[in-house]
N, C-alpha and C positions, 0 to 999 in steps of 0.2 A: 560756957561757950560750946556750941555744938562743933564737933570735929567733922572735917570734910574728907571724903574718900573720892579720889579721881580715878575712876575705872576706865581704862583705855584698851582698845583692841587694834592691833595692826593687821589690817585686812589683806592677807596675801595667802596664796594657796601652797600646798605641800611641795610643789616642784619649783617654787620661786625663792626659796630661802638661800641665803648666802652660802651656807655650808655645802650645798649641793650644786653650786654654780659651775664648778669645773666638770661635773658630770651631766648637767642639764643646761646647755646654753640657751640664751634668750630666743634664738632663732627656732628652737624646737618646742617652745611653749605651746603653740597651737595644737600640737599633737597629743598633749597630755590631758587626762581626765580632770575636769573642773569639779572639785569637791567643796569649794569654799562656800557655795550658796547654802547647802544643807547644814554646814557647820555654823554659819552665821545665824540661820534660823534657830538652831539649837541654842545658841547663846542668847538670842533675843527672847526665846521662850523661857530660858532660865531666868533672865532678868525680869520678865513679866511675872514669874512665879513667886519671887521673893518680895516681901513687902516690908522693908525696914520702917522704923517709926518716923524717920525724918527725911522724907523724899522731896527733892526740889526738881521740878520739871525743867526740861532743857530750854535754852533760850529761843529755840525755834518752835516751841510747842504751839504758838499761836497760828502756825501754818498747817497744823496737823489735821485740821478738819477736812482737808482735801484728800485724805488717805484712803477713802473707801474703794478706789478703783486700782490701788497699787498692789493688791495681793497677787500671789502667784499660785493659782489653784493646782498647777501641774506639779508643784513641789509638795511631797507628802508631809514635809515638816511644817508647812505653812499653817500657823494656828489661826486661820481666818475665823474660826468659830469659837476660839478659846480666849481671845483677847479683844480689846477695843482700841485700835490704833487712834481713833479720834479722841481718846481721853488719855494722853501720855502722862498726865499728872499722876496716874496710878503706877507709873513705871520708874525704875531707876533711870538716871540720866547719865549715860556713858558717852565717851568720844570714840568714834570709829575712824581710824586713819586708813583711808582706802586707796589701794593702788589703782592708778588711772587705767592701766591695761585691763584690769578686771572690770572697772566701772563701765568701760566701753562695751564690754561683752555682756554684762549683767546689770543694765541700768535700773531695772525694777528692784534689784536687791538694795541699791543705794537709796532709792526712794522709800523702801520699806524701813531701812534703818532710820531715816528721817521721820517717817510717819509713826514709828513707835516712840518717838520723843527723844531721840538721841542726836548727838552732834555728828555731822559728816565733816571730816577734815582730810587732808592730803597726806599720802605716804609716797608721793612721787609717782612717776609713770611706770618705769620698768625696773625698779629696785636696784639701780646702779648705785654703788657707794659714792656719796657726794665728794669724798676726798680724791676720788680717781677721775672726776669729771672736770673739764675746763669750765671756766666761769660762764662762758657762752652756752655750753651744753647743759650746765646745771640750771641756768636761768630758764632755758627752753623747757626743761623737764618740769620745773616748778610752775611755770606759767601754764603749760599744757595740761598738767594734772589738775590744777586749780580750775581752769576753764571747763574741763570735762565734767567735773563734779558740780560746778555752778550751773552749767547748762542742764544737767540732769535734775537737780533739786530746785532750781530757780531761786536759790539763796546764796549769799556770800559765804565763801569758805575762809575761815579765819586762821586755821591752825595747820601746822606741818610737823611731821616726824620723819627723820632721815632713816633710811635703811641701815641697820646695824649701828645706830646712834653715831654715824660718821660725820660729825660736825666740828668746826673750829670757829674762831672769831670771824675769819673772812667769809666762811660759809654762812654764818648767821647774818652777816650784812647782806649777802645775796638774797637770802630768804626774806629779809625785811624789804629789800628793794623790790621784790616781786609782789608785794602787797599783802603779805600775811601779817596778822596781829601778834601771833605768838608762834614759837617753836617749842617742841617738847622732845628734844633729842639728846640732851646732855646726860650721860651716865658717868658718874664720878668714880666708878669702879675701875681702877687702873690696870688690872691684870688681864684685860681682854684687848687683844691687838687691834681690833677693828674700831673700838670706841674712840671717839674724838676727845680732844683736850681743850677745855675752855676754862679760863681763869675768871671767875665771877666775883672775886673778893672785892673789887672796886665798885661793883654794881649794888644799887639799893635793893635790899631784899624786902619783899612784901609777901608775907605768908611763906609759902614754899617756892614762890616765883621770884624772878629777878628782873628788874626794869632795865632793859638794855638801852632803850631810848624813850622818848616821850610817847611813842606809839607802838613799841614792840617789846615783848616779854619772852623770857625763857622760863619754862616750867620743867625742871629736871626730873629724871627718874628718882624715886626715893630710895636711898640706901641707908643702912644702919651704920652709924659712926660710934665706935668704941675707942675712946682716946684718939690715937692717930691712925687707927685701923678703919678702913671703909670696907664693909661687907655688902655684897650684892643682895638686895632685899626687895627689889622692885617688881618681881614677877618673872614671867617667862620660864626658862629652864630652871632657874633657881627656885622658883615656887614649886615646880614639879619634883625637884630633887630633895628639897629640905623637909624634914619631919614637920607635920602640920602644927603641932603645939609650939615648936620653936619659931616657925614663921609667924604665927599669929601673935606670939609674945613680942617679936620685933616690930610688927606693924602697930600694935597697941602702944609700944614705947615711943614710936615716931609720932603717932597721933597725939600722944600726951605732950611730947616735946615741941612739935612743930604746928600742931593744930590741923594738919592736913597730911595726906599721903597719896602718892601717885603710883598706881599699879598698871602693868601692861601684860598682855598675853596675845596669842595668835589663834586663829580659828582652827588650824591643823593640830593644835595641842589638845584638842578634845576629840580627835578622830583616830581611834586605834585601827580602823579599817583601811587607812590610807595605804597606797602602794609603797613598798620598801625600795629604797635606792641601794641595791645590793653591792654596787661597786664602790660606795662611799667608805671612807676610812672608819675604823672602829671608834675613834673619839667623836667623830661627827655623828655616827649612828647613836652613840650613847647619849650625846647632848640632844639629839632630835627626838628619839623614841622613848626614852626612859619615863615611865609613869604616866604616859598619855591616857591609859585606861582609867586613871584615878583623878585626872585634872578637873573634869567637869564637876564631879561631886565635891571635890576639894574647894573649888571656887564658890559653889553654892553654900558650902559650910562657912567659908570665910565671910561672905556677905551676911549670912544669918547671925554669925557671932559678933558682927560689928553693927548690929542693928540700931545703935544709938548715933551712928554717923549720918550726915547728909551726904547723899551720893550725887555729885554735881559733875557736869561736863566741864571741859577746860575753858571754854569761852565764858560760861557762867561764873567759873571761879575767878577769872581775870576781871570780869565786871564787878565782882564782889569786893575786890581789893583795890580797884582804881579809885 
């Protein structure tokens, strides 16, 4: 059986992360430099450049033939001459959870993600923690971000990921009620204060996903379980901090045990030139900036080392297990 690698990107910029929220309020966002576009193009180029043996095109690839007018020639990273967006079957198929605030300002980037053969999903609108929102405000955020992305791409948005994995059972119900087919926000690592708590023990497990209802699934972040110990192994800062051979070993172990693996990262994690938030605390600086110079090459190495995997987006994975 071919193992499946679910590569996901939380599309947010350097000034929108939760660790810096007390220093950079939402009202000030328009005054900061947008760097996410060139970082996403770098990731898209990286995914175009690696060719694992078992590539599965994204579920929206049939619509990619309209991509020829979506390039951004003003962006120096735009590989308009180095790739063929109309043939996304040559590419890895990843899922990009896009912040609605960014999508409004850079709609061509959202279309480029789609046209390269990847899935566009929602990361909410303004990166507020779900657990701190009222049900009404959360529903509004979920519906608003979904509509923005669907209006840009002309396609249905099926998936959602909560900022800082801040979900619980009630929040999952709100997400389902807003018309999403799946959520990918549960992180079982218990030693992070912002991560939500969800008991999935009573839910039917299908692959690495859990069937919450007849029409709604949860795809958790993959963590390494050793006995009763859960180690954070899904990506992000843990990927940057951990020695590469150890991280790869853990991923291979999970692929062998579960048949699939969910990985996440952020575009600012490959951007060593981003502005520094000098007033942030040392722990926050350490978590945000450590090893960002190495992350891009480390990701490319991981993909190449796992070239026997099929790289599928989240919707395609759900379709495969239904």
